[in-house]
C-alpha positions in Angstrom: 157.1 -71.1 -2.7 157.9 -69.1 -5.9 154.7 -67.0 -5.4 155.8 -66.0 -1.9 159.3 -65.2 -3.1 158.0 -63.1 -5.9 155.6 -61.2 -3.6 158.3 -60.6 -1.0 160.7 -59.4 -3.7 158.1 -56.9 -5.1 157.4 -55.6 -1.6 161.1 -55.0 -1.1 161.2 -53.1 -4.4 158.2 -51.1 -3.3 159.9 -50.0 -0.1 163.2 -49.1 -1.6 163.6 -45.4 -1.7 166.5 -45.7 -4.2 164.5 -47.9 -6.6 161.5 -45.6 -6.3 163.5 -42.5 -7.2 165.0 -44.3 -10.3 161.7 -45.8 -11.5 159.6 -42.7 -11.0 162.1 -40.7 -13.0 162.2 -43.1 -15.9 160.1 -42.6 -19.0 160.3 -46.4 -19.6 157.9 -47.0 -16.6 155.2 -44.5 -17.8 153.0 -47.3 -19.1 153.0 -49.0 -15.7 152.1 -45.7 -14.0 149.3 -44.9 -16.4 147.7 -48.3 -16.0 147.2 -48.1 -12.3 147.3 -44.4 -11.4 144.7 -41.7 -12.1 147.0 -38.6 -12.2 149.2 -36.4 -10.2 146.9 -34.2 -8.1 143.5 -34.2 -6.5 141.9 -32.2 -9.2 142.8 -34.9 -11.8 141.9 -37.6 -9.4 138.4 -36.2 -8.9 138.0 -35.7 -12.7 138.8 -39.4 -13.2 136.3 -40.4 -10.6 133.6 -38.2 -12.3 134.4 -39.7 -15.7 134.0 -43.3 -14.3 130.7 -42.4 -12.8 129.3 -40.5 -15.8 130.4 -43.1 -18.4 129.9 -46.4 -16.5 128.1 -45.8 -13.2 131.3 -46.8 -11.3 131.9 -45.2 -7.9 135.4 -44.4 -6.7 137.5 -44.3 -3.5 140.3 -41.8 -4.0 143.7 -42.6 -2.5 146.6 -40.1 -2.3 149.8 -42.1 -2.8 152.4 -42.4 -0.1 153.0 -45.0 2.6 155.3 -45.9 5.5 156.1 -42.2 6.0 158.4 -41.1 8.8 159.0 -37.5 7.7 156.8 -35.0 9.4 156.8 -32.7 6.3 155.5 -35.6 4.2 152.9 -36.5 6.7 151.6 -32.9 6.6 151.6 -33.0 2.8 149.7 -36.3 2.8 147.0 -34.9 5.1 146.7 -31.7 3.1 146.2 -33.7 -0.1 143.6 -35.9 1.4 141.7 -32.9 2.9 141.9 -31.2 -0.5 140.3 -34.2 -2.3 137.6 -34.4 0.3 136.7 -30.7 -0.3 136.8 -31.3 -4.1 134.5 -34.3 -3.8 132.1 -32.3 -1.7 131.7 -29.9 -4.5 130.4 -32.7 -6.8 127.6 -35.2 -6.7 130.0 -38.0 -6.2 130.5 -40.1 -3.1 132.9 -38.4 -0.6 134.9 -41.6 -0.3 138.6 -41.4 0.5 141.1 -44.2 1.5 143.9 -43.7 3.9 146.9 -45.7 5.3 147.7 -45.1 8.9 151.4 -44.8 8.1 150.6 -42.0 5.7 149.2 -39.8 8.4 151.9 -40.1 11.1 151.5 -43.5 12.8 155.2 -44.2 12.5 156.0 -40.9 14.2 153.3 -40.8 16.9 150.1 -43.0 16.9 148.2 -40.1 18.6 149.2 -37.8 15.8 147.7 -40.3 13.3 144.5 -40.5 15.4 144.1 -36.7 15.3 144.6 -36.6 11.6 142.1 -39.4 11.0 139.6 -37.5 13.3 140.0 -34.4 11.1 139.6 -36.3 7.8 136.5 -38.1 9.0 135.0 -34.9 10.2 135.8 -33.3 6.9 134.1 -36.0 5.0 130.9 -35.7 7.2 130.9 -32.0 6.5 131.6 -32.3 2.8 128.9 -34.9 2.3 126.4 -32.6 4.0 123.8 -35.4 4.5 123.3 -35.9 0.8 122.7 -39.4 -0.6 125.7 -41.6 -1.3 128.2 -43.9 0.4 130.5 -41.4 2.2 133.4 -42.7 4.2 137.0 -42.5 5.3 138.1 -46.0 4.4 141.0 -47.2 6.6 143.2 -49.4 4.4 145.0 -52.3 6.1 148.8 -52.5 5.9 151.1 -55.2 7.3 150.3 -57.3 10.3 152.2 -55.0 12.7 149.4 -52.3 12.5 146.3 -54.4 12.4 145.3 -54.0 16.0 146.0 -50.2 15.9 144.0 -49.8 12.7 141.0 -51.6 14.1 141.2 -49.6 17.4 141.3 -46.4 15.5 138.4 -47.4 13.3 136.3 -48.4 16.3 137.0 -45.1 18.0 135.9 -43.1 15.0 132.8 -45.2 14.6 131.9 -44.8 18.2 132.0 -41.0 17.7 129.5 -41.3 14.9 132.0 -40.4 12.2 131.8 -41.9 8.6 134.4 -44.6 8.6 135.0 -48.0 7.1 137.6 -50.7 7.7 139.6 -53.0 5.5 140.3 -56.6 6.6 142.6 -59.1 4.8 141.7 -62.7 3.9 145.3 -64.0 4.2 145.3 -63.5 7.9 144.0 -66.3 10.1 142.7 -63.8 12.7 140.4 -62.1 10.3 137.4 -64.4 11.0 137.3 -63.1 14.6 138.0 -59.5 13.6 135.1 -59.7 11.0 132.7 -61.2 13.6 133.4 -58.3 15.9 132.7 -55.8 13.1 129.5 -57.6 12.1 128.3 -57.2 15.7 129.1 -53.4 15.4 127.1 -53.1 12.2 130.3 -51.7 10.5 131.3 -51.2 6.9 134.0 -53.6 6.0 136.0 -54.1 2.8 137.4 -57.6 2.4 140.6 -57.9 0.4 143.0 -60.7 -0.2 146.0 -58.9 1.3 149.1 -57.9 -0.6 151.6 -59.0 2.1 153.6 -62.1 2.9 153.0 -63.7 6.3 154.4 -66.5 8.3 152.3 -69.8 8.6 151.8 -69.1 12.3 149.4 -66.3 11.6 148.8 -66.3 7.8 147.5 -68.5 5.1 150.5 -69.0 2.7 148.9 -71.0 0.0 146.7 -69.3 -2.6 144.0 -72.0 -2.4 143.8 -71.5 1.4 143.5 -67.7 1.1 140.7 -68.2 -1.4 138.9 -70.8 0.8 139.1 -68.3 3.7 137.7 -65.6 1.5 134.7 -67.7 0.8 134.1 -68.4 4.5 134.4 -64.7 5.2 132.0 -63.8 2.4 129.5 -66.2 3.9 129.7 -64.4 7.2 129.5 -61.0 5.6 126.2 -61.9 3.9 124.8 -64.0 6.8 121.5 -63.2 8.6 123.3 -61.6 11.6 125.2 -59.2 9.3 122.0 -58.2 7.6 120.0 -57.7 10.8 122.8 -55.6 12.4 123.0 -53.2 9.4 126.5 -54.4 8.4 127.7 -53.2 5.0 129.7 -55.8 3.0 132.4 -54.6 0.5 133.9 -57.5 -1.5 137.1 -56.3 -3.0 138.2 -58.9 -5.6 138.8 -59.5 -9.3 138.2 -63.2 -8.9 135.2 -64.4 -11.0 134.4 -67.2 -8.6 134.5 -65.2 -5.5 132.3 -62.5 -7.1 129.8 -65.2 -8.2 129.8 -66.7 -4.7 129.2 -63.3 -3.1 126.3 -62.6 -5.5 124.8 -66.0 -4.8 125.0 -65.5 -1.0 123.5 -62.0 -1.3 120.5 -63.3 -3.2 120.1 -66.4 -0.9 120.1 -64.2 2.2 117.9 -61.4 1.0 120.4 -58.7 0.2 119.6 -56.4 -2.6 122.0 -54.4 -4.8 122.8 -51.2 -3.1 123.1 -52.8 0.4 126.6 -54.1 -0.4 129.2 -53.4 -3.0 132.1 -54.8 -5.0 135.4 -53.0 -5.3 138.2 -53.3 -7.8 141.4 -51.6 -8.6 141.8 -48.9 -11.3 143.4 -50.6 -14.3 142.6 -54.2 -13.3 139.7 -56.0 -15.1 137.7 -52.8 -15.6 135.5 -54.5 -18.2 134.3 -56.8 -15.5 133.6 -53.8 -13.2 131.6 -52.2 -15.9 129.6 -55.4 -16.6 128.7 -55.8 -13.0 127.6 -52.2 -12.8 125.5 -52.7 -15.9 123.8 -55.6 -14.2 122.7 -53.4 -11.3 125.5 -54.1 -8.8 127.1 -51.2 -6.9 130.8 -51.2 -7.9 133.6 -49.0 -6.7 137.1 -48.5 -8.2 140.1 -47.8 -6.0 141.6 -44.7 -7.7 145.1 -43.7 -6.6 146.6 -40.4 -7.5 149.8 -38.5 -6.6 153.5 -38.5 -7.6 154.7 -41.4 -5.5 153.2 -44.1 -7.7 156.0 -46.7 -7.9 155.5 -48.5 -4.5 151.7 -48.9 -5.1 152.1 -50.1 -8.7 154.9 -52.6 -8.0 152.8 -54.1 -5.1 150.0 -54.6 -7.7 152.5 -56.4 -9.9 153.6 -58.5 -6.9 150.1 -59.9 -6.2 150.6 -62.6 -8.8 153.7 -63.9 -10.6 151.7 -63.8 -13.8 152.2 -60.0 -13.7 156.0 -60.5 -14.3 155.5 -59.9 -18.0 153.8 -56.6 -17.3 156.7 -55.5 -15.2 159.2 -56.6 -17.9 157.3 -54.8 -20.6 157.3 -51.6 -18.6 161.0 -51.7 -18.0 162.0 -52.3 -21.7 159.5 -49.8 -23.0 
């Protein structure tokens, strides 16, 4: 009960425009920003991605911050920033891998506008990658349950047109087993995350143990024989040692080799573990956010577990 209350409170803080303005203008929260955020613009974001690759063999998915946007000018700014980072990545030897929220690119204003922007971004990625080796994709992040159907439909439409796209699914939702089965049949690229939202028992697992148990079942499906035979690409996004070990065991048991799947973690969260996995030959990617609107993202990271309350308190007292 406390965990759900904590998480819902942090989500409320993340969505408060007033709190965001105060926190982003405070020097006291700089430590929180620097822990989870790469930098302010796409140039610095790409530089951080390059440093991770050169030093540790860690790949990156770059994410320009900003979500639940209902201002047309901000939508245009978000799209321009994402197109800029795609071009910058295309000039390197890094993966052209960019994450996007539907509500960043106009879904709240006009779903068709969001679709057009996603088409443009995916086409940009295909052009920037220019058929060179790597895992190049427009990764569709998954937001709250109200946009799940729309996000999946947009993903499937992009994939059907042969564009480089991947999809995020959330283990806390009871529907995800069916959604994952459909994506396995498509031979899609799917990132499995726990999910940073609070859901009702009618459609969501509300106990941490139940979410973890569902994660294990979903990982089993992601590394099953059908997934392998259909060319499915599993992406296990977790910092949980036991889930990582379970995924590696299933991969070995079912004939998957490193490079045919990957693990993903968040910048600033258990990076020594990410480096250790990469050193052992696993493909590991870090989710690297950049941009000025860093408070909503950072406080949602804090909200994922009550144990992070101390980190939030330290950031507020300096």
